[in-house]
N, C-alpha and C positions, 0 to 999 in steps of 0.2 A: 783527713777529711777535707774536701774542697767544696766550693760552691759551684753549682751548675745552674745556668739560666734556663728556666722552664720553657719560655717561648722559643728560644733558640733551639732547644732540644726537640720541641714539638715540630718545628719546621724541618729539621733534619730527618726526623722519623717519617714525616709526611712525604718528603722527597724520595726516601728509600722505598716507600710502599706504593706510591702512586702508579707506577708502571703495571704492577700486578693487580692492584685493587683501586682502579681509578675513582670509583664511587664511595669506597669505604676507607680510603687512606687517612683522611682527617679524623673521623671518629676513632679509628684504631689508634692513631697517634695520641689522641687525647687520653684514651684508656691506658696506654703504656705510661705516659707521663704522670697521670693521676695515681697509677699503681705505685710507681717508684718514689714519687715526691710527697704523696699525701695531700697534695693541693687540689682545690676544686678548679673548675674551668675558668672562673673569673680571675682567680689568682694566677693561673697560667697565662691568660691573655694579657695581664698587666706585667708579665715577665718576672714574677716573684721568684727569687733564687731559692734553692734548697741544697742541703749538704749531701754529698755522696762519698762512698768509701772506695777503696782501691780496686774492688772487684766490679765496680759499676759498669765500666765500659764492656767488660766481658759479659755481664748479665744482659745488657742491652743487645749486644750482638747475638747472643743465644736466643733471645726473644724474637728478634728480626728473622733469624734463620728458620726458626720453627714456624712463624707466621707465613713466611714465603713458601714453606713446604706444604701450605694449605691446612695446617693444624689450626683449629678454631682458636682465636685469640683468648677466648674465655678459659679454655683448657690450659693454654700457655701461662696465663696469669693466675689461674686457679680460682677465679671468681667471676660471677656474672651479676649484672644489675637487674633488680626486679622490684618494682613498686617502691622505688626510692631507697632500696637497701641492697647490700652486697651479699650474695650467697656463694658458698663454696660449691664449685662444680669440678667434675673429673670425668673420665671416660665411662664411668659406671652410671652416669646420670645424663639425661638430656639437658641441653642448655635452655633455661627458661626464655620464653618468647613474649613479645609484646602482646600478642593475642591472648595469652593466658592472663596477663594483667587485666585485660578487659573482662575475662570470665570472673576474676576475683571481684572486680568492681560491680558486676551484675549481681553476684551473690550478696555482697555487702549491702547493696540497695534493697534487696529483697528481705534480708534478715534484720534490717535496721529497727531498733526498738524491741527486738525479741531477745530474751535472756535465757541462759541455761539450756540452749539447744545442744544436742549431742550430734556432732558433725563427723563424717568419715570421708577421707580423701583416698581414692583407690588408684594406685599407680603413682605414688607421690614423688618419686625421683629425688630431687634436692630438698623436698619439703616446702617449696616456695609457696604453694597454695595454702596449706593449713597454717604455716607460720605467719604468713601475711594476714590471714583472716583473724588470727588471735591478736596480732599487734594492732590491727585496725578496729577490732571489736572484742574487747577482753571478757565479755560476759558469756562466753561459750565454752563448751567442753569439746575438745577436738582430738580425733585420732586419725592415723594415716597408715597405709600399708603399701608395700611394694614386694614384688616377687624376688627382687635382687637384694641379697644380704648387704652387698657393698653400697647400694643406693640407700638402704635403711641406715647404715652407719654414717653415711654422708649427711643424711637428713638429721640424724641425732646431733651431729656436730654443729649444724646450722641452728638447730633448736637451742643448743647450749650457748652458742656465740651470740644469738639474738635475744636471749633471755626469755624464751617462751616455754610453755609446758605442754606441748603437743605430745601425745603418746604414739610412738612409731613402732610398728611390728612387721615382720616378714610373713607373707602369705601369698599363695597362688590362688586367685579367685576363680580360675577356670576349674579347679579341682577341689575346692574347699568352700564351706559355707561361712557366713559372717558370724562373729561371736556374740552379737547382741542386737538390740533394736536401736535405730537412729532416727533423728529428725531431718537430717540432710545428708544425702550421698552425692559426692562429686567425683567425676573421673575425666581425666584427659588421657585416654588409653591409646595404645598403638592403633593407628588408623591409616597409615600410608600403605597403599597397595604394593605388592612385590613388583608389579609391572611398572610402577612409577619410579623405581630406583634410578633408571637412566636419566630421569628429568632432574635429579637432585644434584646440588652442588657437591663437588668432591670433598670439601672440608666437612660436610655433614655425613656423607656416605662412608667415608673412610675412618671417621673418628667417633661419631656418636653411637650409642649402643643400639644395635639393630633390633633387639628384643623389645625395646621401648618405642620403636618406630613402625615396624612393618606387620601387616596381616596378609594372609593368603588372598589372592584375587577371588577365589571361590567362596571365601568367608569374610567379606568386607565388614560385616556387622558382628563379628564374633564376640568382641568384648561388650558391645552395647546390648546384645541379646542376653549375655550371661549376667551382666550387672543389673539389667532390668529384671531378670528373673530373681536375683538376690534381693533387689529392692522390694519386690512384691511381698517377700517374707520378712524383711528386716527394716522396713520404713514404717514409722508410726503413722496413724491416720493423719492425712493432710501433710505428710512429710514431702519434702522437695528433692528432686533429682536434677543434676546439672551435668551436661556433657560438653566437652570440646570435641569437634567433629571434623571429618573430611568433608569439604564443601560439596562433594559430589552426592553425598548421601543424606542431606538434611531432611528432605521429605520422607525418606524411608525411616529415619529415626523418629521423627514426629509420629509417623504412622505406628511404629513399634510401641511407643508409649501409649498412644491413644487406644490401641486394641488391647492393651494390658491395664486398662481402667485408670490411667492417668488422665487428669483433667488439665485444661489450660496448657496442653503440650504446645510449645512455642519455639519457632526457629528464629534465632537472633543473628543479625549481621555484625561483623566486626567493623572497625573504623574505615576499612577499605571497601566496605559494601559487600563483602563476601559472607555467605552463610557459614557461621563458625561455631555457634553454640545452640544447644537445645535444652530447654528446661520443662519441667512438668511437676504436677502436684498429685500425689496418690489419693484416690477417693477412699 
């Protein structure tokens, strides 16, 4: 075992990554050092040393090679940061995004002070939404589903690692009904149009699961329409629905909820000012 200087390693990694990722090199370098050292950013900045084993140099070179080949760093390291915690990620799950943190914050604000709500997350992926909701508000009963068996298994491991009691199960909502009544239904479903593929970064397009990303151009509201239909039969009176959306279709999704007897159908912007979420209350 030898000691490695964390700040020196950070600078070396940043130099290696800057040419290919001029705007992301520093945060990527921090992620790698944090992953291998267990140190936080403050400890790295003050150059706190950490111990490394004989395979450390080989491990670092392997990570750099994979990152430079446009594999997402979250998949390379096996985890992603979400709402102050780390979640296991792999190619069967989407990488959690900052915008989804904002969706969680919106929901937490709305359910503050309410207890024993039965909440369902549809298309859960890593389980980051339901797990975070339970950790931030322990007085709820939360379930979550995904069409992917591998994603459900990943979510279950995150559930165990973070000490939560979310019930995860596999189901295809396009072809099945929900098992019970709920007070809140949440979904961040596939919403990227097939025609938008060419606009996406290679590290997303080549590595993240396409079934969790894309919908046909002719059916842009496929999942929103189906989940709204399910909500009409499986939301309790005054139950709430929350969607993360493609910014192109905010008005259409608000209209979809309104014509299906949801009140207070509202389009919410994200921190970048883009229409990103829709919420409503069933009458």
